[in-house]
C-alpha positions as CSV (number, residue, x, y, z in Angstrom):
1,X,49.4,191.2,-13.0
2,X,48.5,188.0,-11.2
3,X,52.1,187.3,-10.5
4,X,52.6,190.8,-8.9
5,X,49.5,190.3,-6.8
6,X,50.8,186.9,-5.6
7,X,54.2,188.5,-4.6
8,X,52.5,191.4,-2.9
9,X,50.2,188.9,-0.9
10,X,53.2,186.9,0.2
11,X,55.0,190.0,1.4
12,X,51.9,191.2,3.4
13,X,51.4,187.8,5.0
14,X,55.1,187.6,5.8
15,X,55.1,191.0,7.6
16,X,52.1,190.1,9.6
17,X,53.6,186.7,10.6
18,X,56.6,188.4,12.2
19,X,56.2,187.5,15.9
20,X,57.8,189.7,18.5
21,X,59.7,187.0,20.1
22,X,62.5,188.6,22.0
23,X,65.5,187.4,24.1
24,X,67.2,189.6,26.6
25,X,71.0,189.5,26.2
26,X,73.6,190.2,28.8
27,X,75.7,192.8,26.8
28,X,74.8,195.6,24.5
29,X,77.1,194.5,21.7
30,X,75.1,191.3,21.5
31,X,71.7,193.2,21.1
32,X,69.8,194.1,17.9
33,X,68.0,196.8,19.9
34,X,68.9,198.7,23.1
35,X,65.8,199.2,25.3
36,X,65.1,201.5,28.1
37,X,62.0,201.0,30.4
38,X,60.4,204.3,31.2
39,X,58.2,205.1,34.1
40,X,55.2,206.4,32.3
41,X,53.4,205.5,29.1
42,X,53.5,209.0,27.6
43,X,57.4,208.8,27.6
44,X,57.5,205.6,25.6
45,X,58.0,204.8,22.0
46,X,56.3,201.5,22.3
47,X,53.8,200.1,24.9
48,X,54.7,196.5,25.5
49,X,52.5,193.7,26.8
50,X,54.3,190.5,27.9
51,X,52.4,187.4,26.6
52,X,52.5,184.0,28.0
53,X,53.0,182.0,24.9
54,X,54.8,182.6,21.6
55,X,51.7,182.2,19.4
56,X,50.1,185.2,21.2
57,X,53.0,187.4,20.0
58,X,51.8,188.4,16.6
59,X,52.8,191.2,14.3
60,X,54.7,194.2,15.3
61,X,52.1,195.4,17.8
62,X,54.0,195.5,21.1
63,X,53.0,192.0,22.2
64,X,56.3,190.4,23.3
65,X,57.1,186.9,24.2
66,X,60.5,186.5,26.0
67,X,62.2,183.3,24.7
68,X,64.5,181.2,26.9
69,X,67.3,181.0,24.1
70,X,68.6,183.7,21.7
71,X,68.2,181.4,18.6
72,X,64.4,181.2,19.3
73,X,64.0,185.0,19.2
74,X,63.4,187.4,16.3
75,X,65.1,190.2,18.2
76,X,67.8,190.3,20.8
77,X,67.4,193.2,23.2
78,X,69.6,194.7,25.9
79,X,68.1,196.7,28.7
80,X,70.1,199.9,29.2
81,X,70.3,201.9,32.4
82,X,69.6,205.3,30.8
83,X,67.2,206.6,28.2
84,X,69.9,208.4,26.1
85,X,71.6,205.0,25.6
86,X,68.5,203.4,24.2
87,X,67.3,202.8,20.6
88,X,63.8,202.2,21.9
89,X,61.9,203.4,25.0
90,X,59.2,201.0,26.2
91,X,56.6,201.0,28.9
92,X,55.1,197.7,30.1
93,X,51.2,197.7,30.1
94,X,49.0,195.4,32.0
95,X,46.5,194.7,29.2
96,X,47.1,193.5,25.6
97,X,44.7,196.0,24.1
98,X,46.8,198.9,25.5
99,X,50.0,197.7,23.7
100,X,51.1,199.4,20.5
101,X,53.3,202.0,18.9
102,X,53.3,205.6,20.2
103,X,56.0,206.8,17.8
104,X,55.8,205.1,14.4
105,X,59.2,206.5,13.5
106,X,60.8,203.7,15.6
107,X,58.7,200.9,14.2
108,X,61.4,199.6,11.9
109,X,63.5,198.6,15.0
110,X,61.4,195.6,15.6
111,X,61.1,194.2,12.1
């Protein structure tokens, strides 16, 4: 019983520790996720807030830190030019408390 609890605790902590460090690649075949930026929050799957430091990007809550190299990122993204080409539609928000998932069915894309 104690062993199962320990394993469960490690898994939960690991999931919460996943930072959304992203790197924008220059070709779609290099990307883990294809992203389209929509013009209104109600059209988005995820509301994203760009943070200024990697330690501020915590969990899978839409707080993204853009790294300067692909090996530093957890996810490589490519910005597409049309919504039908995207795996994920995002909208950039101006406050961190507004970030988060609008469509939980897409949450797996950023794990």
